[in-house]
N, C-alpha and C positions, 0 to 999 in steps of 0.2 A: 528767070534762072540766073543770069549773069549777075543780076544785081545782089541776089542772094549770096552767091559765091563771093563777091566782092565784099559784103558786109562781114562774112564769115573770116575772110582774111583779115580784115580790118580789126574784128574782134580778137582773133589770135595775136596780132601784132601788138594790141592794147595789152592783152595778158602778159605778152612777154615784157612789154614795157614796165608794167607794175611789178613783175617778178624782179627785174633788174633794179628798179628803184627800192623794193624792199631789201635786196641784197646790199645795196648802196647804203641803205639808212642802218642795217646791221652792222656793217662795216665802221660807220661814223660811230654809231654807240659802242661798239668794241674798242675802238681806237680812244674815245674819250675815256673809257674805263682804264685802259693801259696808261695813259696820260696822267689821270688821276693818282693812279697806283704809283707811277714813278714820281710824282710831285710830292705824294706822302712820303715815301721812302727818303727821297732828298731832303725834305724839311724835317723829319723826325729822325730816321735812322743815320742820315749822314752829318746834317747840321749839329745836331746835340752833341754826339761823340767828339766831333772835331772842335767844338765850342768848349767842352769839357778838357780835351788835351791842351789846348790853347791856354786856358785859365790855369791848369796844373804846371805847365811849363813857365808862364809868367811868373807864377808864385815863388817858383824854384829859383828863378833867375833874379828876382827882387829880393828875396830873403835868403840867398844862399849861405850868407855869412852868420846867420842866426840858426839856421836849421842843423840838426843833427845828421850825421851819416846815414842812420836808418831812415830818418824822414825823407831824406833825398832819394835813397834806394827805393822806397815806397812809392814816391811820387813818379819815379822813372819807370816802375813795375807797371804803374797804372797807365802811363803813356804808351808803353809797349803793348799792353794787353788790349788797349783801345785800338791802336794801330793795326793788330793783327785781325781785329773784328772788322775793321774798316776795308783792308785788304780783301777778305773773304766777301763782304758784302759787294764791294765794286766788281769784284771778279763774277759773282752772281749776277749782278744787273747787267754786266756786258753780255754774258752768254744768254741771259734771258731776252736781251734785244735781239741778239742773233737768231734765236728761236722765231721771235715775232715776224722778222723779216723774211723768214724762211730759208735762211742760207747755209743752215747747218747740215753737213753730210760727214757721218761718222768715217773714219779710216781705221780699219782693223790691221792690228799687226801683233806677232807674239810678243808677250811682255812678261817680266819677271814679277809675280805677284807679291812675293815678299817685299821687294825693292819698292814698288808703287805704295805700298801700305806704309812703308817704313819712311818713305819721302813725306808723306801727308803727317804721320805722327809727330815728324821732327818739327813740323810748322806749329804744332801745339805745345811743343815740350815745355817752353818757358811759361805760358800761362797755365798749363797744368800742375807745374812745379809749385806755383804761386798758390794753388789751391790744395796742395798735398795730394794729388791725383797721381797714380803711377801708370803710366802708359805701356801695355804689353802687347808685342806683336808675336803671335804663336803661329804664323804662317812658315811652313818650311821653306827653305832657301831655294828649292830646286822646282816649285811650282810654276808652270808657264801657261798662261792663258792667252786666247786670241781675242783683243779687245780694242777699243779706241781708248788710248792712253788719257787723252784730256777729258773725255766723258766720264771714264771710271774715275779719274783724279777729283773731278768736281762731286761725283757721288760720295765717294769716301770722305773727302774734306767736310761736306755739310754733315753727313753722319757724326764723325768726329766732333765737329763743332757742336753739334746738339748734345753729344754725351758731355763734353766739357762744360757746357753751358748749364746743364740741368744735375750736375753732380757736385754737391758742396766739398766732399773729399772722397777718397776710396781708389777705385780702380777702373780703368777702362782697357778692355782686352778685345783684341781682334783674334778670331779663330776661323777655322776653315774645315769643311768635310767635303768629300768628293763622292757623288753617287752617279753612275751611267753618264758619265761625261758631264755633269751638270755640278759646277761649284757653289757650295752653300758658304757664303762668307758672312760671318756675323760680328756686330759690333756691341759689345756688351758693357753696361756700365752698372754702378752701385748708387746710382742717383735716386733722386726723388719719384721717378715713374711717370707713367701717363694713365689717365683714366680712360675707360671705356669710351666715353665721349670724344676725347682727344683722338683715340687710334680710329674709331669710325670715321671722325672727320677727315683724317688724313687718307684714309682707304676710300673714301667715297666723294671727295672733294666738296665736303660740307662746309658751310660759312660757319665757323666757331670762332670763339674769343681766344687768340694765341696764349698759350700757357707761359705764366711767369717764370723766370729762370731763377738762379739761386741768388741774384742780385737784383730781383723783382723787376727785370726788364722784359718786355714782350717782343715777340719777333713779328716778323710782316708776312709769314708764309711763303716766301719766295723760294727759301731752301728746299722745302719739301716739293713744291711744284717743279723745281729743276731736277731734283732726285728722279722724280716719276717720268719726266719727259725724257731725260737722258737714259734711263733703264729701258724706256720702250725703244729708243733708237739703238740699243746695244742688245737687243733681245733678253732683256732681264726683267725679273718680277722682284718682289720684296714681302717680308713678312713682319709683323711686330708682335712681340710678347711683353707684356709689362703689367703694372699694376700701381696703385698709389702706394708711394714709400716702398717700392719693391725692385727699383732698378729697372732698365730697358733693355732688351735686345733685339737689334734690327737685324734682319736676315736678308741679304740680297741673293738671288739665285741667277747665275749666268752659265752659258755655255762655255766650255774650255774651248771650242771652236766655233766659228761663226755659223757653221752649217747645221748645228744641233737642232735648232727650232724651225728649220725651214721645211 
């Protein structure tokens, strides 16, 4: 009998060891995926725009005496627009790494919603103007919500970035409605819209080919990954209404106070 109990204990210990090895293997696979994604982003989405800006800057410096004022202005606009996109991408990468390390904890405070949105609209003012896009903030100035300012800022910044990227010209509006202590904040554009496949891919985390923007550039999916992750941390959800060449409206639903969803 004692020998049987001993064998059972050894068998249970072996099962636990196998389970631990499987978990370690999964972590290694996941870490490799994260590493590969970062390498792709750095080599494609960081290196290429930086190389472009460097080449444009060098061309302006070496040919400044022969270039017209309009050509120099266009070149500087290209450099500025690229810099804005790089700042957003780097911000996303740093926040994404923070999530992978498990260090992110939201800090809820009362914030003026109009001002939060206004600050982010200002970030895109120049690039929007270069595409003849009007940015409109329809949020009343007296709306206060209890949220994490950093998380909310990253969400809105990514939504506005997508709207600007996929709108050749027209308008981007930020609107609000409030029902039963829930804030429905929508970012609407007059851009090229999204297909049913793209919408389902975002909602269900499906592997799909990223949509090409108005400059025929494709994203890396990092923006939507962050939006969904951050919405979870601040008790939010989202909805998408769009269609091919029909513009897009993204609505995020947030509690006005942190206790609404509890």
